[in-house]
Phi, psi and omega in degrees: 000325180297318179297314182297316181294316181289329176293317176299317179296320180294319179294316179297315179296323180292319178296317178297317179295318185288328183278345178278139181289314177236139185262062180279350178268357177074035179293339177298323178297318179297319177300312181298320179296314182289321177291325176296317177295321178297318178296320178298314181291329176295315177297319177298318180295321179296313180292325178291323177295319178298324181283316187264341184057238186288340178292342179299328185272001177231068181286155176287155180301320180297320178295321179294321178294317178298317178295323178295314178297321179295317178297316178294325178294321178295317179295317180295318179296320176299319177295320179296315179298318180295318180294319178297317177298321179294320179292325180288314182283329177047065187295334181259359177074018183292314181294318180299315179295321180296316179291323181287330177287330177288323181283340181282342182287000000 
């Protein structure tokens, strides 16, 4: 489930990045994070398959729920890192204008 969730997130982020004319929001960073996580989970799945063989395809319900939560956590953490990077770089100057308007009062 972790692989599936991160691949979906990577595909969505890639489509959003590709359809935008200019990438001033840094969607490329989000793509790289999600594709990196997907590659990591793919390698993990390969090694787990080598270890478990046919048992790999019949996971317990508890394992599937844990993997789902882990996949959603990875996607959420990627979004948090992207938002923090976006707030620091402030490509549209929104944070700068907000802070300067507060100090002008």
